[in-house]
C-alpha positions as CSV (number, residue, x, y, z in Angstrom):
1,M,-66.4,-61.9,-15.5
2,Q,-65.6,-62.0,-11.8
3,P,-63.8,-65.1,-10.5
4,F,-66.7,-66.2,-8.3
5,M,-69.2,-65.9,-11.1
6,Q,-66.9,-67.8,-13.4
7,A,-66.8,-70.6,-10.8
8,M,-70.6,-70.6,-10.4
9,T,-71.0,-70.7,-14.2
10,F,-68.5,-73.5,-14.6
11,R,-70.0,-75.6,-11.8
12,H,-72.7,-78.2,-12.6
13,A,-73.7,-81.6,-11.3
14,C,-71.2,-83.6,-13.3
15,K,-72.7,-87.0,-14.4
16,K,-69.8,-88.2,-16.5
17,F,-66.3,-88.1,-15.0
18,D,-63.0,-89.0,-16.8
19,P,-61.8,-92.0,-14.7
20,Q,-58.2,-91.5,-16.0
21,R,-57.8,-88.0,-14.6
22,K,-56.9,-87.6,-10.9
23,I,-57.1,-84.4,-8.9
24,P,-53.6,-83.3,-7.7
25,A,-53.2,-83.9,-4.0
26,A,-52.6,-80.2,-3.2
27,D,-55.9,-79.2,-5.0
28,F,-57.9,-81.8,-3.2
29,Q,-56.5,-80.7,0.1
30,Q,-57.7,-77.2,-0.8
31,I,-61.2,-78.5,-1.5
32,L,-61.2,-80.1,2.0
33,E,-60.0,-76.8,3.4
34,F,-62.9,-75.0,1.7
35,G,-65.2,-77.3,3.7
36,R,-63.3,-76.8,6.9
37,L,-63.5,-73.0,6.7
38,S,-67.3,-73.0,6.1
39,P,-69.7,-71.2,8.4
40,S,-72.0,-73.2,10.7
41,S,-74.7,-72.3,13.2
42,F,-73.2,-71.3,16.5
43,G,-69.8,-72.3,15.1
44,M,-70.4,-75.9,15.9
45,E,-68.7,-77.3,12.7
46,H,-71.3,-80.1,12.4
47,W,-69.4,-82.1,9.8
48,R,-66.9,-84.8,9.4
49,F,-65.5,-85.6,5.9
50,V,-64.8,-89.2,5.0
51,V,-62.7,-89.6,1.9
52,V,-63.4,-93.0,0.3
53,Q,-60.3,-94.1,-1.5
54,T,-60.0,-97.8,-2.1
55,P,-61.7,-99.2,-5.2
56,E,-63.2,-102.1,-3.3
57,L,-64.9,-99.7,-0.8
58,R,-66.1,-97.4,-3.6
59,E,-67.7,-100.3,-5.3
60,K,-69.6,-101.2,-2.1
61,L,-70.5,-97.6,-1.7
62,R,-71.8,-97.4,-5.3
63,A,-74.1,-100.4,-4.7
64,V,-75.9,-98.4,-2.0
65,C,-75.9,-95.2,-4.0
66,W,-78.3,-96.3,-6.7
67,N,-75.4,-97.7,-8.7
68,Q,-74.4,-94.3,-9.8
69,P,-71.2,-94.4,-11.9
70,Q,-69.8,-91.2,-10.4
71,I,-68.9,-93.1,-7.3
72,A,-66.5,-95.3,-9.2
73,D,-65.4,-93.0,-12.1
74,S,-64.7,-89.7,-10.2
75,S,-61.3,-88.9,-8.8
76,H,-62.4,-88.5,-5.2
77,V,-65.5,-89.4,-3.2
78,V,-66.3,-87.6,0.0
79,V,-69.1,-88.7,2.4
80,I,-70.1,-85.8,4.7
81,L,-71.3,-87.0,8.0
82,A,-73.4,-84.8,10.3
83,K,-72.5,-84.8,14.0
84,T,-75.5,-85.6,16.1
85,A,-74.8,-86.5,19.8
86,A,-71.9,-84.1,19.9
87,V,-73.9,-81.0,19.1
88,E,-76.7,-81.7,21.6
89,P,-76.9,-78.9,24.3
90,G,-74.7,-79.7,27.3
91,S,-72.3,-82.0,25.5
92,A,-68.6,-81.8,26.1
93,Y,-68.1,-81.0,22.5
94,V,-70.4,-77.9,22.6
95,K,-68.6,-76.7,25.8
96,Q,-65.2,-77.2,24.2
97,L,-66.1,-75.2,21.1
98,F,-67.6,-72.3,23.0
99,G,-64.6,-72.5,25.2
100,R,-62.3,-71.6,22.3
101,R,-63.7,-68.1,22.4
102,N,-61.9,-67.4,25.7
103,L,-64.9,-65.5,27.0
104,P,-65.5,-64.6,30.7
105,Q,-67.2,-67.5,32.5
106,E,-70.5,-65.5,32.8
107,A,-70.5,-64.7,29.0
108,E,-69.7,-68.3,28.1
109,E,-72.5,-69.6,30.3
110,A,-74.9,-67.1,28.7
111,Y,-74.0,-68.4,25.3
112,L,-74.5,-72.0,26.4
113,A,-77.9,-71.1,27.7
114,K,-78.8,-69.3,24.5
115,Y,-77.7,-72.4,22.5
116,A,-79.9,-74.7,24.7
117,A,-82.9,-72.3,24.4
118,H,-82.5,-72.1,20.6
119,N,-82.5,-75.9,20.5
120,D,-85.7,-76.0,22.5
121,S,-87.6,-73.3,20.6
122,E,-86.3,-73.5,17.0
123,I,-84.9,-77.0,16.4
124,A,-86.7,-79.6,18.5
125,P,-90.2,-78.5,17.5
126,Y,-89.5,-78.7,13.8
127,M,-86.7,-81.2,13.2
128,N,-84.4,-83.6,14.9
129,T,-80.7,-83.0,15.6
130,F,-79.6,-84.9,12.5
131,A,-81.8,-82.7,10.2
132,W,-80.4,-79.5,11.7
133,A,-76.8,-80.7,11.5
134,S,-77.3,-81.8,7.9
135,K,-78.4,-78.3,7.0
136,Q,-75.0,-77.0,8.3
137,C,-73.2,-79.7,6.3
138,Y,-74.7,-78.4,3.1
139,L,-73.0,-75.0,3.8
140,A,-69.7,-76.9,3.7
141,L,-70.8,-78.9,0.6
142,A,-71.6,-75.7,-1.4
143,N,-68.3,-74.2,-0.5
144,M,-66.4,-77.3,-1.5
145,M,-68.2,-77.5,-4.9
146,T,-67.8,-73.9,-5.7
147,G,-64.3,-73.8,-4.5
148,A,-63.5,-76.9,-6.6
149,A,-65.0,-75.1,-9.6
150,S,-62.7,-72.2,-9.1
151,L,-59.8,-74.7,-9.5
152,G,-61.4,-76.1,-12.7
153,I,-62.5,-79.2,-10.9
154,D,-66.0,-80.7,-11.4
155,S,-68.3,-82.1,-8.7
156,C,-71.6,-83.9,-8.2
157,P,-73.7,-83.8,-5.0
158,I,-75.4,-87.1,-4.5
159,E,-78.5,-87.6,-2.4
160,G,-79.6,-90.8,-4.2
161,F,-78.4,-93.3,-1.6
162,S,-79.5,-95.5,1.2
163,K,-78.6,-93.7,4.4
164,H,-78.3,-96.9,6.5
165,G,-76.6,-98.6,3.6
166,V,-73.8,-96.0,3.4
167,E,-73.4,-96.0,7.2
168,D,-73.1,-99.8,7.1
169,V,-70.5,-99.8,4.3
170,L,-68.4,-97.2,6.1
171,G,-68.9,-98.6,9.6
172,V,-70.4,-95.3,10.9
173,D,-71.3,-95.1,14.5
174,A,-75.0,-94.1,14.1
175,S,-75.2,-92.9,17.7
176,Q,-72.7,-90.2,16.9
177,Y,-73.1,-89.4,13.2
178,G,-75.6,-89.6,10.2
179,V,-74.8,-89.5,6.5
180,A,-75.8,-86.0,5.3
181,V,-74.7,-86.2,1.7
182,V,-72.2,-87.8,-0.7
183,V,-70.2,-85.7,-3.2
184,T,-67.8,-86.7,-5.9
185,F,-65.0,-84.6,-7.4
186,G,-63.0,-85.0,-10.7
187,Y,-62.9,-83.9,-14.3
188,R,-65.8,-84.0,-16.8
189,A,-65.8,-86.3,-19.7
190,G,-67.8,-85.9,-22.9
191,E,-71.0,-84.0,-23.3
192,Q,-72.8,-83.1,-20.1
193,T,-76.5,-82.5,-19.5
194,P,-77.4,-78.8,-19.7
195,R,-78.0,-77.0,-16.5
196,L,-81.5,-75.5,-16.3
197,R,-82.5,-72.7,-14.0
198,Q,-85.7,-70.6,-13.7
199,P,-85.5,-66.8,-14.3
200,L,-84.3,-64.7,-11.3
201,E,-87.6,-62.8,-11.3
202,D,-89.5,-66.0,-10.7
203,M,-87.8,-66.7,-7.4
204,V,-87.1,-63.3,-5.9
205,E,-89.6,-61.3,-3.9
206,Y,-89.1,-57.8,-2.5
207,R,-91.1,-56.5,0.5
């Protein structure tokens, strides 16, 4: 079996972590790197990774995450924040990231105009900036989980939380960020719930 398929087969939403097993620092750094290297729309890197380490803070976080035990029992907890104000057209951040390409001024201005036009026609009519940025954060989330699986490390994506509650616990500046998703990493313990999927033919359409 190919390594990528092995990782995909191994990965599941781990509900029971072994609280005694900790991820080696080098492996966890690699998981964060998987997130950092992920693609994003226009290359805006819409994410910020908050690693919640102290037991006291994790207990507070658990209280606003439907009291899910993964928050306390996993080796590492990462809250992925979606950048909001920074990725608005015309911001200094957007100009800085486009500036990394070292394009001629005319080409850079054309890209900035295209970015603004895309926001006006494809983002603003259908969703707010937070929703769009959160979509990009899920690209990083998927790569982190699959990458972790390739290292034999389990994960669990968590959407069962109070957005404002998590932001309050972490002291997030809501004018700049919004909580996109929480994800836990560690090693499975005991029997896990089976992973269920529909047949491929039920979800693929050819035209």
